[in-house]
C-alpha positions in Angstrom: 0.0 0.0 0.0 1.2 3.5 -0.9 1.0 6.0 1.8 0.5 9.6 0.6 1.0 12.4 3.1 -1.5 15.2 2.2 0.6 17.7 4.1 3.4 17.7 1.6 4.1 20.7 -0.6 0.8 22.6 -1.3 -1.1 20.4 1.2 -4.2 20.8 -0.9 -7.0 18.8 -2.5 -4.8 18.4 -5.6 -2.9 15.7 -3.8 -6.1 13.9 -3.0 -7.7 14.0 -6.5 -4.6 13.1 -8.5 -3.2 10.8 -5.9 -6.3 8.6 -6.1 -6.3 8.7 -9.9 -2.6 7.7 -10.1 -3.0 4.9 -7.6 -5.9 3.5 -9.6 -3.8 3.6 -12.8 -1.0 1.8 -11.0 -3.4 -0.7 -9.5 -2.0 -0.2 -6.0 -3.9 0.4 -2.8 -3.5 3.9 -1.4 -3.8 5.4 2.1 -4.0 9.1 2.3 -3.1 10.8 5.7 -3.2 14.5 6.6 -5.6 15.2 3.8 -5.6 18.9 2.9 -3.5 19.6 6.0 -2.4 23.0 4.9 -5.9 24.4 4.2 -7.9 26.6 6.6 -10.4 23.7 7.1 -8.3 20.5 6.9 -9.9 17.2 5.8 -12.1 16.3 2.9 -14.7 18.8 1.7 -17.8 17.6 -0.3 -16.0 18.2 -3.6 -13.1 16.0 -2.6 -15.4 13.2 -1.3 -17.2 13.4 -4.7 -14.0 13.2 -6.6 -12.7 10.1 -4.7 -16.1 8.4 -5.1 -16.2 9.2 -8.8 -12.7 7.7 -9.3 -13.9 4.7 -7.3 -16.9 4.4 -9.7 -14.5 4.4 -12.7 -12.2 1.6 -11.4 -14.5 -0.4 -9.1 -12.5 0.7 -6.0 -13.3 -0.2 -2.4 -12.9 2.8 0.0 -12.8 3.3 3.7 -13.2 6.6 5.6 -14.2 8.7 2.6 -16.5 11.2 4.2 -16.7 15.0 4.8 -14.1 16.1 7.3 -12.0 13.0 7.1 -8.2 13.5 7.3 -7.3 10.0 6.3 -8.9 7.4 4.1 -8.0 4.3 2.1 -8.6 3.6 -1.6 -8.2 0.1 -3.1 -8.7 0.1 -6.9 -10.4 -2.7 -8.8 -8.9 -4.5 -11.7 -10.3 -2.5 -14.6 -11.2 1.1 -15.6 -14.7 1.4 -17.0 -16.0 4.0 -19.4 -19.7 4.5 -20.2 -22.3 7.0 -18.9 -21.9 8.6 -15.5 -23.7 11.3 -13.5 -22.0 12.9 -10.5 -23.2 15.7 -8.2 -21.1 17.4 -5.6 -24.1 18.7 -3.8 -22.6 22.1 -3.1 -20.8 24.8 -5.1 -17.6 22.8 -5.0 -15.8 22.8 -8.2 -17.2 20.6 -11.0 -14.2 21.3 -13.2 -11.7 20.2 -10.5 -13.6 16.9 -10.3 -13.3 16.5 -14.1 -9.6 17.4 -14.1 -8.9 14.9 -11.3 -10.7 12.1 -13.2 -9.0 12.8 -16.6 -5.8 10.8 -16.0 -7.9 7.7 -15.1 -10.4 8.2 -17.8 -7.6 8.3 -20.4 -7.4 4.5 -20.0 -11.0 3.5 -19.7 -12.1 0.4 -21.5 -14.6 2.4 -23.7 -15.7 5.9 -24.4 -16.8 8.0 -21.4 -19.5 10.5 -21.0 -20.0 12.2 -17.6 -22.3 14.9 -16.4 -21.0 16.7 -13.2 -23.0 19.1 -11.2 -21.6 21.7 -8.8 -19.9 25.0 -9.1 -18.6 25.8 -12.6 -17.1 29.3 -12.4 -15.2 30.4 -9.3 -11.8 31.5 -8.0 -9.1 28.9 -7.3 -10.5 26.4 -9.8 -10.0 26.0 -13.6 -12.5 27.5 -15.9 -14.1 24.9 -18.2 -13.2 27.2 -21.1 -9.5 27.0 -20.1 -9.6 23.2 -19.8 -11.5 22.8 -23.1 -9.3 25.2 -25.1 -5.9 25.0 -23.5 -5.3 21.6 -21.8 -7.5 19.3 -23.9 -6.1 20.2 -27.3 -2.6 19.3 -26.0 -3.9 16.0 -24.6 -5.1 15.3 -28.1 -1.6 15.6 -29.3 -0.6 13.1 -26.6 -3.2 10.5 -27.7 -6.5 11.1 -26.0 -9.5 13.0 -27.4 -11.8 14.8 -24.9 -14.3 17.6 -25.0 -15.8 19.7 -22.1 -19.1 21.5 -22.5 -20.9 23.8 -20.1 -24.5 22.6 -19.9 -25.6 25.1 -17.3 -23.4 27.8 -15.6 -23.1 27.6 -11.8 -21.6 30.1 -9.4 -20.7 30.5 -5.7 -22.6 30.1 -3.4 -25.5 28.4 -5.1 -23.7 26.0 -7.5 -26.2 23.9 -9.5 -24.1 24.2 -12.6 -23.4 21.3 -14.9 -20.6 20.4 -17.2 -20.3 17.4 -19.5 -17.1 15.6 -20.2 -16.8 13.4 -23.3 -13.7 11.3 -23.9 -12.3 8.8 -26.3 -9.7 6.8 -24.4 -6.2 6.3 -25.5 -5.5 3.2 -27.6 -1.9 3.0 -26.4 0.4 4.8 -24.0 0.2 8.6 -24.1 3.1 10.2 -26.1 5.4 12.6 -24.4 4.9 16.3 -25.1 7.7 18.6 -26.1 7.1 22.4 -26.0 10.5 24.2 -26.3 9.7 27.4 -28.2 6.8 29.6 -27.1 6.5 31.2 -30.5 4.3 34.2 -31.1 0.6 34.9 -30.7 -1.3 37.0 -33.2 -4.9 36.4 -32.2 -6.7 35.7 -28.9 -10.1 34.1 -28.6 -12.4 33.9 -25.6 -15.8 33.8 -24.0 -17.4 36.5 -21.9 -20.3 34.9 -20.0 -22.8 36.6 -17.7 -25.9 35.1 -16.2 -28.9 37.3 -15.4 -26.8 40.4 -16.0 -27.7 41.4 -19.5 -29.2 44.8 -18.5 -25.9 45.8 -16.9 -23.9 44.7 -20.0 -21.5 42.8 -17.8 -20.4 40.3 -20.6 -19.8 43.1 -23.1 -17.9 45.3 -20.6 -15.6 42.4 -19.6 -14.9 41.7 -23.2 -14.3 45.3 -24.2 -11.9 46.0 -21.3 -9.9 42.8 -22.0 -9.8 43.5 -25.7 -8.6 47.0 -25.2 -5.7 45.9 -23.0 -4.7 43.2 -25.5 -5.0 45.5 -28.5 -2.6 47.9 -26.8 0.0 45.1 -27.1 -0.8 44.5 -30.7 -3.1 41.4 -30.3 -6.3 40.9 -32.2 -9.2 39.5 -30.2 -12.4 37.5 -30.9 -14.3 37.2 -27.6 -17.8 35.7 -27.8 -20.5 37.4 -25.8 -22.9 35.0 -24.0 -25.8 36.4 -21.9 -27.3 33.4 -20.0 -30.6 33.1 -18.2 -30.4 29.4 -17.1 -28.1 29.7 -14.1 -29.7 29.5 -10.6 -28.2 32.9 -9.7 -26.4 35.8 -11.2 -22.7 35.4 -12.0 -20.0 36.0 -14.6 -16.8 34.6 -16.1 -14.2 35.7 -18.7 -11.8 33.3 -20.3 -9.3 33.9 -23.2 -6.9 31.5 -24.9 -4.6 31.4 -27.9 -2.4 29.0 -29.9 1.1 30.2 -30.7 3.0 29.9 -34.0 4.8 26.9 -32.6 1.7 25.1 -31.2 2.0 26.2 -27.6 -1.3 27.1 -25.9 -1.9 29.9 -23.4 -5.0 31.1 -21.5 -6.2 33.1 -18.6 -9.6 33.5 -16.8 -11.4 35.2 -14.0 -14.8 34.6 -12.3 -17.1 37.4 -11.2 -17.5 38.2 -7.5 -19.2 40.8 -5.4 -17.7 44.3 -5.8 -15.5 43.0 -8.7 -16.3 45.2 -11.6 -16.6 43.9 -15.2 -13.8 46.2 -16.2 -11.5 44.9 -13.5 -12.1 41.4 -14.6 -11.2 42.2 -18.1 -8.0 44.0 -17.1 -7.0 41.1 -14.8 -7.4 38.5 -17.4 -5.5 40.5 -20.0 -2.7 41.2 -17.6 -2.3 37.6 -16.5 -2.3 36.4 -20.1 0.3 39.0 -21.2 2.5 38.3 -18.1 2.7 34.6 -19.0 3.5 35.4 -22.7 6.2 37.8 -21.6 7.8 35.2 -19.3 9.1 33.2 -22.3 7.5 30.0 -20.9 5.8 27.5 -23.1 2.8 27.1 -20.8 0.6 29.5 -18.9 0.5 29.5 -15.0 -2.4 27.1 -14.8 -1.5 24.7 -17.6 1.9 24.4 -15.9 0.8 22.1 -13.1 -1.9 20.3 -15.1 0.5 19.0 -17.7 2.9 17.5 -15.1 0.5 14.7 -14.3 -0.1 13.7 -17.9 3.6 13.9 -18.7 4.2 11.7 -15.6 2.0 8.8 -17.0 3.1 9.2 -20.7 5.7 7.1 -22.5 9.0 8.9 -23.3 10.2 12.4 -22.4 8.1 15.6 -22.0 9.8 19.0 -21.9 8.2 22.4 -21.3 8.8 25.6 -19.3 6.6 27.3 -16.8 6.0 31.0 -15.9 6.6 30.2 -12.3 7.1 27.2 -10.1 4.0 27.3 -8.0 3.1 25.1 -5.1 0.8 23.1 -7.3 3.7 22.5 -9.8 5.9 21.2 -7.0 3.1 19.0 -5.6 2.4 17.4 -9.0 6.1 16.9 -9.7 6.3 15.1 -6.3 3.3 13.0 -7.1 4.6 12.1 -10.6 7.8 10.8 -9.0 5.9 8.9 -6.3 4.2 6.9 -9.1 7.2 6.1 -11.2 8.1 9.1 -13.3 11.6 10.6 -13.4 11.7 14.4 -13.0 14.4 17.0 -13.7 13.9 20.7 -13.1 16.3 23.5 -14.0 14.7 26.7 -12.8 11.5 27.0 -14.8 12.4 24.3 -17.3 10.9 20.9 -16.6 11.8 17.5 -18.1 9.7 14.4 -17.2 10.3 10.8 -18.2 6.9 9.2 -17.8 6.0 5.8 -16.3 4.6 4.7 -19.7 1.1 3.8 -18.4 -0.8 1.6 -20.9 -4.4 0.6 -21.3 -5.1 -2.6 -19.3 
């Protein structure tokens, strides 16, 4: 049995989600201790419980101690990883996109195509935007050997949640290929989505897009930001996400959710500034893609190389996890090289 100390590095739910997925891929029992030890409220929150149980559904795992507030639990994976149709609900505004991201490494090796609807919070701080996952991470995973799409079926915001995303995935037929991103290249055009729910009269979506586009235009970048005024969400809310593919095939993005006393113009400027900072860093990933890619490089066959704008706590956590489950890692400043474990379909 592998013992994973959840107090290591970021001490966050990232270790729980990806730790469970990697243990299931390795076919090894896992005991997690000190779950989310560095968070203000340690232990499993509803979104982490939902993520562990969803992973258990995929691989037929037996679990012990997986409940809200638990600081330790056990996860014993079954012999196969199943695709098919799934419906999961977090029951709170906990992040649906984080649940989807945590499942992705496992779903890559399902025995048949997977389609999952996940209900919870969809747009919020400290969680990836579905537009970023769908337009930055997933196209790169396609180059590694797995095809996936992520669709927002209904927006959901803090504190009400009740949003739904749908993940559709065609599993890999062989080991994932390593990904090499050495030259950031140049970006000429930026695309995006400005989404606002029940806020059409205040032109929130339009104002976010206009503010962001103006800041990007000042740096010579063309923009195409889609305006979406939604009336299906359970409460008012907003989100802006932008992304681009560079001349060398690198992908970059930035996003920001709405919040009380956070103006539409401030959101637009924040997103543009984060995007431009990551481009100016000379890295071949953005700040969010940086830690996400580590896990997939860690299970791929061969060598992956890329550089990150900054070595965040999540980057360090995921590098540690990748090594714990058989990958070899080298880091020289912001440059990362990972020789993956060569995970294959069972």
